[in-house]
C-alpha positions in Angstrom: 22.1 -87.5 51.0 24.3 -84.5 52.0 26.5 -85.2 48.8 23.4 -85.0 46.5 22.4 -81.7 47.9 26.0 -80.5 47.6 25.9 -81.5 43.9 22.7 -79.8 43.2 23.9 -76.5 44.8 27.2 -76.7 43.0 25.3 -77.1 39.5 23.0 -74.1 40.3 26.1 -71.9 41.2 27.8 -73.0 37.9 24.6 -72.0 35.9 24.3 -68.7 37.6 27.9 -67.9 36.9 27.6 -68.9 33.2 24.3 -66.6 32.8 26.2 -63.7 34.4 29.2 -64.3 32.1 27.0 -64.4 29.0 25.2 -61.0 29.9 28.5 -59.4 30.6 30.4 -60.5 27.6 27.4 -60.7 25.0 26.9 -58.3 21.9 25.4 -54.9 22.3 21.5 -54.8 21.9 20.2 -53.5 18.6 18.9 -50.0 18.6 16.2 -48.7 16.0 17.6 -45.9 13.8 15.7 -43.7 11.6 17.0 -41.9 8.5 17.8 -38.3 9.1 17.1 -37.2 5.5 13.8 -37.2 3.5 13.4 -39.3 0.3 14.7 -37.4 -2.8 12.7 -37.3 -6.0 13.1 -35.7 -9.4 10.3 -33.7 -10.8 9.1 -32.3 -14.1 6.7 -29.6 -15.3 3.3 -30.5 -16.4 2.9 -30.2 -20.3 -0.4 -28.3 -20.4 -2.3 -27.8 -23.5 -5.7 -26.9 -25.0 -7.6 -29.2 -27.5 -11.1 -29.6 -28.8 -13.4 -32.2 -27.3 -13.2 -35.4 -29.3 -15.5 -38.4 -29.3 -14.4 -41.8 -30.9 -17.1 -44.1 -32.2 -17.4 -46.9 -34.5 -19.9 -47.8 -37.3 -20.4 -49.6 -40.6 -20.2 -48.1 -44.1 -23.8 -48.5 -45.5 -25.3 -47.5 -48.7 -27.9 -44.7 -48.3 -30.5 -47.0 -50.0 -30.6 -50.4 -51.7 -32.4 -50.9 -55.1 -33.6 -54.3 -56.1 -33.9 -53.9 -59.9 -37.2 -55.5 -61.0 -38.9 -56.0 -64.4 -42.0 -54.0 -65.0 -43.1 -56.1 -68.2 -42.8 -59.7 -68.8 -40.8 -61.2 -71.6 -37.4 -62.8 -72.7 -34.1 -61.3 -72.0 -32.4 -60.6 -75.4 -29.3 -58.7 -74.1 -27.4 -58.2 -70.8 -24.7 -55.5 -70.3 -21.2 -56.8 -69.5 -21.2 -54.6 -66.5 -24.2 -56.1 -64.9 -22.0 -58.2 -62.7 -21.4 -58.2 -58.9 -18.6 -55.8 -58.1 -18.9 -53.7 -61.2 -20.0 -50.2 -61.5 -22.6 -48.5 -63.8 -23.4 -44.9 -64.6 -26.8 -43.2 -64.5 -28.8 -44.1 -67.6 -26.5 -47.0 -68.6 -28.6 -49.8 -70.4 -28.3 -52.9 -68.2 -30.6 -55.4 -70.0 -33.2 -55.6 -72.8 -36.4 -57.6 -73.0 -37.7 -58.8 -76.2 -39.7 -55.8 -77.5 -41.4 -57.1 -80.6 -44.8 -57.8 -79.1 -44.7 -54.4 -77.5 -43.7 -52.7 -80.7 -46.6 -54.3 -82.5 -49.0 -53.2 -79.8 -47.7 -49.5 -80.2 -48.2 -49.7 -84.1 -51.7 -51.2 -83.5 -52.7 -48.4 -81.1 -51.3 -45.7 -83.5 -53.4 -47.0 -86.3 -56.5 -47.1 -84.2 -55.7 -43.6 -83.0 -55.5 -42.3 -86.6 -58.8 -44.0 -87.4 -60.4 -42.3 -84.3 -59.1 -38.9 -85.5 -60.6 -39.6 -88.9 -63.8 -40.4 -87.4 -63.9 -37.1 -85.5 -63.3 -35.3 -88.8 -66.1 -37.2 -90.4 -68.5 -36.3 -87.5 -67.4 -32.8 -87.6 -68.6 -32.8 -91.4 -71.9 -34.5 -90.6 -72.5 -32.0 -87.9 -72.0 -29.1 -90.2 -74.5 -30.6 -92.7 -77.1 -31.2 -90.1 -76.7 -27.6 -88.9 -77.2 -26.3 -92.5 -80.3 -28.5 -93.0 -81.8 -27.4 -89.8 -81.2 -23.7 -90.8 -82.8 -24.3 -94.2 -85.9 -25.9 -92.6 -86.4 -23.0 -90.2 -86.3 -20.7 -93.1 -88.9 -22.5 -95.1 -91.3 -22.8 -92.1 -90.6 -19.4 -90.7 -90.2 -20.9 -87.3 -87.6 -20.2 -84.6 -87.4 -23.5 -82.9 -84.3 -24.6 -80.8 -82.1 -27.2 -82.6 -82.3 -30.7 -81.4 -78.6 -31.9 -80.3 -79.5 -35.2 -81.6 -80.4 -33.8 -85.0 -77.2 -31.9 -85.1 -75.2 -35.1 -84.3 -73.7 -33.6 -81.2 -73.7 -37.0 -79.2 -72.1 -38.8 -82.2 -69.2 -36.2 -82.3 -68.8 -36.4 -78.4 -68.6 -40.3 -78.8 -65.9 -39.8 -81.5 -63.8 -37.5 -79.3 -64.1 -39.8 -76.3 -63.1 -42.7 -78.3 -60.0 -41.0 -79.5 -59.0 -40.1 -75.9 -59.3 -43.8 -74.9 -57.3 -44.9 -77.8 -54.7 -42.2 -77.0 -54.3 -43.6 -73.5 -53.9 -47.1 -74.9 -51.2 -45.8 -77.1 -49.4 -44.1 -74.1 -49.6 -47.3 -72.2 -48.2 -49.4 -75.1 -45.3 -46.9 -75.6 -44.6 -47.0 -71.8 -44.4 -50.8 -72.0 -42.1 -50.6 -74.9 -39.8 -48.2 -73.1 -39.8 -50.6 -70.0 -38.2 -53.4 -72.2 -35.0 -51.5 -71.8 -33.8 -51.5 -68.2 -31.4 -48.8 -67.2 -29.5 -47.6 -64.1 -31.4 -44.8 -62.2 -28.2 -43.4 -60.7 -24.5 -44.3 -60.6 -24.3 -47.5 -58.7 -22.2 -50.5 -57.8 -23.7 -53.8 -58.6 -24.0 -56.0 -55.5 -25.8 -58.9 -57.0 -26.9 -59.8 -60.5 -28.9 -62.8 -61.9 -29.9 -61.8 -65.3 -28.9 -64.0 -68.3 -29.7 -63.9 -72.0 -32.7 -66.2 -72.9 -34.2 -66.0 -69.4 -37.9 -65.5 -69.4 -38.9 -63.0 -66.8 -42.2 -62.3 -65.0 -43.4 -58.9 -63.7 -41.6 -57.9 -60.5 -38.7 -60.5 -60.9 -35.6 -59.2 -59.3 -32.6 -59.1 -61.8 -30.0 -57.2 -59.8 -29.3 -55.3 -56.6 -27.7 -51.9 -56.8 -26.0 -49.6 -54.3 -25.7 -45.9 -55.1 -22.1 -44.4 -55.5 -23.0 -40.8 -54.8 -22.9 -41.0 -51.0 -23.1 -43.4 -48.2 -23.9 -43.1 -44.5 -22.3 -44.3 -41.2 -24.6 -44.6 -38.1 -22.5 -44.3 -35.0 -23.9 -45.5 -31.5 -22.6 -43.2 -28.9 -23.6 -43.0 -25.3 -25.7 -39.9 -24.5 -23.4 -38.8 -21.7 -20.5 -38.8 -24.3 -22.7 -37.0 -27.0 -23.1 -34.0 -24.6 -19.4 -33.1 -25.4 -20.7 -32.3 -28.9 -23.4 -30.0 -27.7 -21.4 -26.9 -28.7 -21.2 -28.2 -32.3 -19.1 -30.4 -34.4 -16.1 -28.9 -36.2 -15.2 -32.0 -38.3 -15.6 -35.8 -38.5 -12.7 -38.0 -39.5 -13.2 -41.6 -40.5 -10.7 -44.4 -41.0 -10.9 -48.1 -41.7 -10.6 -50.2 -38.5 -8.2 -52.5 -40.2 -5.9 -49.5 -41.2 -6.0 -46.7 -38.5 -2.8 -45.2 -39.9 -4.5 -44.3 -43.2 -5.1 -40.7 -44.1 -8.6 -39.8 -42.6 -11.6 -39.2 -44.8 -13.8 -36.2 -43.8 -17.5 -36.9 -43.4 -20.6 -34.7 -43.2 -22.5 -34.5 -40.0 -26.2 -35.0 -40.7 -27.8 -35.3 -37.2 -28.2 -36.9 -33.8 -31.2 -39.2 -32.9 -31.3 -40.0 -29.2 -32.6 -43.5 -28.6 -33.8 -43.5 -25.0 -35.2 -47.0 -24.2 -35.5 -49.2 -21.2 -32.3 -51.1 -21.9 -30.0 -48.5 -23.5 -29.2 -44.9 -23.4 -27.5 -44.4 -26.8 -27.7 -41.8 -29.4 -27.3 -42.4 -33.2 -24.9 -40.0 -34.9 -25.5 -40.0 -38.6 -22.6 -39.2 -40.9 -22.7 -38.8 -44.7 -19.6 -39.7 -46.9 -19.5 -38.5 -50.5 -18.2 -40.8 -53.2 -17.3 -43.6 -50.6 -15.9 -46.1 -53.0 -13.4 -43.7 -54.5 -11.3 -44.1 -51.4 -8.6 -46.8 -51.7 -9.8 -50.1 -50.1 -13.2 -48.9 -49.1 -16.3 -51.1 -49.6 -19.8 -51.2 -48.3 -20.1 -53.3 -45.1 -16.5 -52.4 -43.9 -16.1 -51.1 -40.2 -14.9 -47.6 -39.6 -13.5 -45.6 -36.7 -14.9 -42.1 -36.5 -13.3 -39.3 -34.6 -15.8 -36.4 -34.0 -14.1 -33.2 -33.2 -16.2 -30.6 -31.4 -16.0 -26.7 -31.6 -15.6 -26.5 -27.8 -12.1 -26.8 -26.3 -10.9 -28.2 -23.0 -7.6 -28.2 -20.9 -5.5 -31.3 -21.2 -2.2 -32.4 -20.0 0.3 -34.6 -21.9 1.8 -37.3 -19.6 4.6 -39.7 -20.6 3.0 -43.1 -20.8 5.9 -44.9 -18.8 5.1 -42.7 -15.8 1.5 -44.1 -15.5 1.1 -47.0 -13.0 -1.7 -49.5 -12.5 -5.2 -48.0 -12.0 -4.3 -44.9 -14.3 -2.4 -43.3 -11.4 0.7 -41.1 -11.6 3.0 -39.7 -8.9 2.9 -35.9 -8.3 4.8 -33.6 -6.2 2.3 -31.4 -4.3 3.0 -29.2 -1.2 6.3 -31.0 -0.3 4.7 -34.4 -0.4 4.7 -37.3 -2.9 1.1 -38.2 -3.8 -0.6 -40.6 -6.2 -2.9 -38.8 -8.6 -5.9 -40.4 -10.5 -5.8 -39.7 -14.4 -8.7 -39.6 -16.9 -7.2 -40.5 -20.1 -8.6 -38.8 -23.4 -6.3 -40.0 -26.2 -3.0 -41.9 -26.7 -0.5 -40.1 -29.0 2.6 -42.2 -29.5 4.6 -42.2 -26.1 2.3 -39.6 -24.5 -1.2 -39.8 -23.1 -3.6 -36.9 -23.2 -5.5 -36.7 -19.9 -7.9 -34.3 -18.4 -6.3 -31.4 -16.7 -7.5 -32.1 -13.2 -4.3 -31.1 -11.5 -4.0 -28.3 -9.0 -1.8 -25.2 -9.2 1.8 -26.0 -8.3 1.7 -29.7 -9.2 4.7 -31.2 -10.7 5.4 -34.8 -12.2 7.6 -37.1 -10.2 9.8 -38.5 -12.9 12.2 -40.4 -10.5 11.5 -41.7 -7.1 13.0 -44.2 -4.6 11.7 -47.6 -4.2 9.2 -48.0 -1.3 7.9 -44.4 -1.5 4.4 -44.3 0.1 1.5 -42.1 -0.6 1.7 -38.7 1.1 5.4 -39.0 2.2 7.4 -35.9 2.8 10.1 -35.6 0.1 12.8 -33.4 -1.1 13.4 -32.3 -4.7 16.7 -33.4 -6.2 18.5 -30.5 -7.7 19.4 -30.4 -11.4 
């Protein structure tokens, strides 16, 4: 029993001695150390500039109107122009097709003959009226009486009837001539043929569509722009540049501003900006129905800053040097120009861009500017 207690006491003494030895001979405890210097950054000046307000919108090239070419008289098609084909173009007054005119020519000749007969009847009635007037004057002379002449005796109603008949036949002749003119169908203005379905030998009824034409003189583009964005144009529009969406590097085509219509409905707050484009199909590769990008440049100018695109970090943020600190600054981009981005000038006086910074820099940290 005494030996067991002796062994336990000996083991405790050995353990205590080992702990003391470890404490005395172990490594020095770690001490926290803080850097004595501030993080160093490289800065650059802000590239400030002034530019006009611009609004970018998209729309579709549309004809100012669409004409469905219909027949005004029935008949058989005897001739069709070689240009009356989809995709071709026609000039104003070009003959597009002709309807068999023989029946209409006969109707004109018949009306002309009847008109000549009616004019002859008027001459005959004029002679008869003159004879009746002379006879009435002779009767008054023989009877020494001054009685008023009877219009019927002087054949006034018969002459009026002949004049009215000539007028009616003249109207019939005008109608026959108009029908004859309508057998030749011409283009009302310079146009491109969108659709054509007229062939020689086809018998047409009145109102049947033979072709669809779009005018060539000018087209329109209606741009849907948020009302809030349209306010940038309140000072007036200096110019409107349009490019095909599939070729944004093409030279811009200048359009003419025609007006703004604000469409304020329950589900949208958009404004329609209407743009006119003269001679649209003369531009290489342009066609009705194509999508266009429009850049509306306002008279009013605003302050911008050109920022290198590679300095912008996620969330449209950029590091700036302000009052001795590194701070993240929110950008509001306006336009991308190559390797630079135009942003609104919402910087404060004295701001500079941080072009180089150490890893781990936190927002609001005190920094030093590297020389050179």
